[in-house]
SERO-4910 file (N, C-alpha, C, O; in steps of 0.05 Angstrom, whole numbers):
BEGIN
 pado doro    nc1    nc2    nc3   cac1   cac2   cac3    cc1    cc2    cc3    oc1    oc2    oc3
  Met    A     15    -13     -1     -1     -4      5     18     29      0     39     30     11
  Tyr    A     11     46    -12     32     70    -20     21     90      4     -3     88      7
  Leu    A     31    101     14     30    118     37     35    141     21     41    134     -2
  Pro    A     36    171     23     40    188     13     61    203     43     56    201     67
  Glu    A     93    220     24     95    228     45     83    255     69     71    274     59
  Pro    A     85    255     84     70    270     98     79    300     98    104    304    100
  His    A     61    321     97     74    353     97     95    354    124     89    351    148
  Pro    A    125    359    111    133    370    133    121    391    162    111    411    150
  Thr    A    120    394    174    111    407    200    132    434    204    155    437    195
  Ser    A    120    450    217    135    467    223    155    458    250    171    475    257
  Ser    A    153    438    263    157    426    279    180    408    274    199    403    289
  Thr    A    174    398    246    200    374    241    219    400    224    243    403    226
  Arg    A    205    411    213    232    437    197    246    434    220    264    418    223
  Ala    A    237    452    239    256    456    264    267    439    264    286    443    249
  Leu    A    269    414    276    280    393    284    301    391    261    322    398    270
  Glu    A    302    386    241    322    391    219    343    418    216    366    417    207
  Leu    A    335    433    221    346    457    217    363    455    245    384    468    243
  Leu    A    359    443    269    379    428    296    391    412    284    413    413    294
  Glu    A    391    398    270    411    380    271    428    385    255    448    371    256
  Thr    A    425    415    228    444    418    213    462    431    226    485    435    218
  Ala    A    449    442    254    478    457    255    478    468    288    479    489    301
  Ala    A    476    432    292    491    416    314    514    413    313    524    416    335
  Ala    A    534    408    293    558    397    287    571    430    285    593    432    296
  Asp    A    562    448    276    581    471    284    558    492    273    548    493    251
  Pro    A    553    506    295    529    530    298    533    545    290    519    552    271
  Ser    A    560    563    301    575    587    293    571    581    251    556    588    233
  Arg    A    589    569    254    595    568    213    563    561    205    556    570    183
  Ala    A    545    546    219    513    558    207    499    568    203    483    566    184
  Val    A    502    585    223    476    610    227    502    624    207    491    629    186
  Gln    A    530    633    205    541    643    180    532    631    153    528    650    138
  Glu    A    530    616    145    534    608    114    503    589    109    502    577     88
  Asp    A    482    588    125    452    581    117    436    608    128    433    615    151
  Pro    A    429    616    109    401    636    113    382    633    134    377    648    153
  Glu    A    368    606    128    351    597    134    357    590    173    340    590    191
  Ile    A    378    586    173    384    585    201    392    607    220    390    609    245
  Arg    A    400    620    206    413    651    226    382    664    226    374    680    243
  Ala    A    365    655    202    329    670    218    322    670    228    310    690    236
  Ala    A    323    635    246    307    622    258    327    623    290    316    615    311
  Phe    A    357    633    292    371    636    296    363    664    317    363    663    342
  Glu    A    357    691    297    351    712    305    313    710    315    303    715    337
  Asp    A    304    703    298    279    702    308    274    693    350    266    705    369
  Ser    A    286    667    347    295    656    376    301    678    395    286    680    414
  Leu    A    321    694    392    339    694    404    315    725    417    306    730    440
  Arg    A    312    736    394    289    764    397    263    751    415    254    761    435
  Glu    A    254    728    404    226    719    428    248    715    456    238    728    475
  Leu    A    273    704    465    282    708    492    281    739    506    276    750    527
  Ala    A    289    746    478    290    772    497    260    785    500    253    795    522
  Glu    A    253    783    491    215    794    492    215    788    519    217    807    535
  Asp    A    212    751    532    212    745    552    222    748    573    213    742    595
  Ile    A    255    763    567    268    775    592    250    800    596    236    799    617
  Val    A    248    819    584    241    842    581    207    843    596    196    861    608
  Lys    A    197    818    588    171    813    600    163    802    629    141    806    640
  His    A    187    785    641    183    774    652    204    785    677    202    785    701
  Asn    A    219    793    663    254    802    695    264    824    681    283    823    667
  Pro    A    251    845    685    263    872    671    290    883    679    302    901    666
  Ser    A    298    872    701    322    879    729    338    868    704    354    881    689
  Leu    A    328    836    702    354    823    685    356    833    665    379    833    655
  Ala    A    334    846    650    335    856    624    349    877    617    360    881    595
  His    A    349    899    655    366    928    647    407    907    653    425    912    636
  Leu    A    412    894    670    436    881    666    450    869    654    475    867    657
  Leu    A    431    854    629    440    851    607    451    872    592    475    871    587
  Leu    A    438    889    585    430    916    571    467    924    582    488    926    569
  Gly    A    463    925    605    486    948    618    520    927    615    541    939    620
  Met    A    520    901    606    539    882    603    544    889    576    566    890    567
  Gly    A    525    893    564    535    900    535    556    921    520    569    919    499
  Glu    A    552    947    544    576    956    538    596    961    549    594    963    574
  Ala    A    621    966    537    656    970    545    658    981    557    636    992    556
  Pro    A    668    991    572    671    977    599    640    985    627    631   1005    638
  Ser    A    634    956    627    613    960    646    612    962    667    621    942    680
  Pro    A    603    979    679    598    990    717    582    963    725    595    953    744
  Ile    A    562    948    720    557    931    724    572    905    727    571    894    749
  Val    A    581    898    713    605    880    710    633    882    744    640    865    761
  His    A    641    914    737    662    916    760    641    925    773    634    948    767
  Gly    A    626    911    793    613    905    802    591    943    819    582    944    842
  Gln    A    589    965    796    583    985    807    557    985    808    548   1002    824
  Asn    A    540    970    795    512    967    804    496    982    831    472    977    836
***
């Protein structure tokens, strides 16, 4: 009996992207625009969750982005 191939779902595609990037994540992000877009989307979602649920952590992380950071040097 012939069964047609199921249509790939977004979770299936996400798993494929993870498998592709697992060996060398930094190279995969640089070379594959689809992986780069997925990484940026997930990073953006993470940042939105941090701002929403823990604004003080968001403030700390933003402060650590500057060099030299007074937060890193214990001046917070």
